[in-house]
C-alpha positions as CSV (number, residue, x, y, z in Angstrom):
1,M,9.5,6.8,26.0
2,E,12.3,8.0,23.5
3,I,14.3,11.0,25.3
4,S,16.9,13.1,22.4
5,K,19.4,15.3,23.1
6,V,18.8,19.0,21.6
7,I,21.8,20.0,19.0
8,K,22.7,23.5,17.6
9,S,22.8,23.1,13.8
10,G,23.7,27.2,12.9
11,N,21.9,29.4,15.0
12,K,18.7,26.6,15.6
13,F,18.4,24.1,17.6
14,V,17.0,20.3,16.6
15,V,15.8,17.4,18.6
16,P,16.7,14.5,16.2
17,L,13.7,12.0,15.9
18,P,13.7,8.8,17.0
19,K,13.9,6.0,14.4
20,E,10.6,4.5,15.6
21,I,9.0,7.7,15.0
22,I,10.4,8.1,11.7
23,K,9.1,4.6,10.3
24,R,5.7,5.0,12.0
25,Y,4.9,8.3,10.0
26,D,6.7,7.7,7.2
27,V,8.9,11.1,7.7
28,K,10.8,12.6,5.1
29,E,12.9,15.6,5.0
30,G,11.4,18.9,4.7
31,D,8.1,17.8,5.9
32,H,6.3,20.0,8.2
33,F,5.6,19.3,12.3
34,E,2.7,21.4,14.8
35,F,4.1,22.3,17.7
36,N,1.7,22.5,21.3
37,V,2.1,23.8,24.1
38,H,0.4,22.7,27.2
39,G,1.2,23.6,29.8
40,E,4.7,22.1,31.1
41,S,3.9,19.7,27.7
42,I,4.3,19.9,23.9
43,T,2.6,18.3,21.5
44,I,4.2,17.3,18.3
45,K,2.3,16.3,15.2
46,P,2.9,16.4,11.5
47,Y,1.3,19.2,9.7
48,K,-1.0,18.0,7.3
49,K,-1.6,21.7,5.7
50,Q,1.3,20.7,3.7
51,Y,-0.1,18.0,1.6
52,F,-1.9,20.8,-0.3
53,A,1.2,22.6,-1.2
54,E,2.7,19.4,-2.4
55,V,-0.7,18.8,-4.3
56,I,-0.6,22.5,-6.2
57,K,3.1,21.7,-7.0
58,K,2.7,18.8,-8.8
59,V,-0.6,19.5,-10.9
60,A,0.8,23.1,-11.4
61,G,3.0,22.3,-14.5
62,S,0.1,20.8,-16.5
63,F,-2.4,24.1,-16.6
64,K,-2.4,26.0,-20.3
65,T,-2.1,29.8,-18.2
66,E,-1.4,31.8,-15.1
67,H,-5.2,32.3,-15.2
68,E,-5.7,28.8,-15.5
69,Y,-4.0,28.0,-12.3
70,C,-5.5,30.6,-10.3
71,E,-9.2,29.3,-11.1
72,K,-7.4,25.7,-10.0
73,I,-6.3,27.3,-7.2
74,L,-9.4,29.3,-6.2
75,R,-11.5,25.7,-6.9
76,I,-8.8,24.0,-4.3
77,R,-9.5,26.8,-1.6
78,E,-13.2,26.3,-1.4
79,D,-12.7,23.0,-1.7
80,E,-10.4,22.4,2.0
81,T,-10.7,24.6,4.5
82,D,-7.5,23.5,6.0
83,R,-5.1,24.5,3.8
84,E,-0.9,26.0,3.6
85,V,-1.3,28.8,1.0
86,P,1.2,28.3,-1.7
87,T,3.5,29.6,-2.9
88,V,5.1,29.3,-7.0
89,E,8.2,28.7,-7.9
């Protein structure tokens, strides 16, 4: 069992992750996590929906037109029901 102390960073509270967790789950800066409350317990797990948004960002540059981009997004949405809505930068 690992214990982490809550710290304040700006207007947010932060719970540092132990090195063992970072290594085991290959946690990188910018990764997302899902929090679930069960009575007096909280479970934290990697947020898998992030993956689809990252894939879309990587391949978006290979599309020739915005129309083609939208068609590809719709095909991905049909294939994957567990996804994050991508943001276009």
